[in-house]
C-alpha positions as a printed Julia matrix, in Angstrom:
77×3 Matrix{Float64}:
  10.08  -30.44    2.41
   7.77  -27.6     3.51
   7.64  -24.49    1.35
   6.5   -20.92    1.88
   3.2   -20.22    0.1
   2.98  -16.51    0.86
   4.28  -13.64    2.93
   1.86  -11.79    5.15
   3.88   -8.59    5.31
   7.09   -6.82    4.34
   8.33   -4.22    6.83
  11.62   -2.37    6.41
  13.38    0.87    7.27
  14.2     3.66    4.84
  15.49    7.24    4.94
  12.26    8.58    3.39
   9.62    5.82    3.79
   6.85    7.78    2.1
   8.89    8.48   -1.07
  10.27    4.91   -1.05
   6.78    3.45   -0.79
   5.55    5.6    -3.65
   8.55    4.51   -5.8
   7.67    0.83   -5.23
   4.04    1.61   -6.06
   4.82    3.53   -9.24
   7.61    1.33  -10.66
   6.73   -2.15   -9.35
   2.99   -2.0    -8.79
   3.25   -2.73   -5.05
   0.33   -1.14   -3.19
   1.11    0.67    0.03
  -0.42   -0.36    3.35
  -4.08    0.71    3.35
  -4.93    3.65    5.56
  -8.41    2.23    6.32
 -10.1    -1.15    6.44
 -12.2    -0.22    3.38
  -9.11   -0.09    1.12
  -7.63   -3.22   -0.46
  -4.24   -4.56    0.55
  -1.59   -5.57   -2.03
  -2.73   -8.85   -3.56
  -0.46  -11.46   -5.14
  -1.14  -14.89   -6.57
  -0.39  -16.42   -3.17
  -2.63  -13.96   -1.3
  -2.56  -10.57    0.43
   0.66   -8.94    1.64
   1.07   -5.77    3.72
   3.92   -3.61    2.34
   5.13   -0.89    4.71
   8.38    1.1     4.75
   9.17    2.6     8.17
  11.45    5.51    9.18
  15.07    4.54    9.84
  14.64    5.3    13.54
  11.7     2.89   13.91
  12.14    0.49   16.81
  10.6    -2.8    15.68
  10.85   -4.27   19.18
   8.3    -1.69   20.42
   6.24   -1.25   17.23
   2.92   -3.07   17.49
   2.01   -4.54   14.11
  -1.11   -6.51   14.99
  -3.28   -6.56   18.04
  -4.17  -10.01   19.33
  -7.58   -8.51   20.13
  -8.14   -7.26   16.59
 -11.08   -8.79   14.74
 -10.79   -6.62   11.64
  -8.9    -7.35    8.44
  -8.23   -5.56    5.18
 -10.38   -6.29    2.17
  -9.02   -8.72   -0.38
  -9.42   -7.75   -4.03
């Protein structure tokens, strides 16, 4: 049986995404999505994970998470 070894990102909606993200950071140690490529992304035993709350009105069908042309990545700790 195949098993998941890591999750590349966690994206979800919230009433106040900024406050919600800070709560997760303060109480659970989950780092927010870096605002630049020089910052480190949240690192777990299985590898890096992007953690990003979005506004409730976010339309995930039109939100572009990753460009196929992108050659940059966040730093790993």
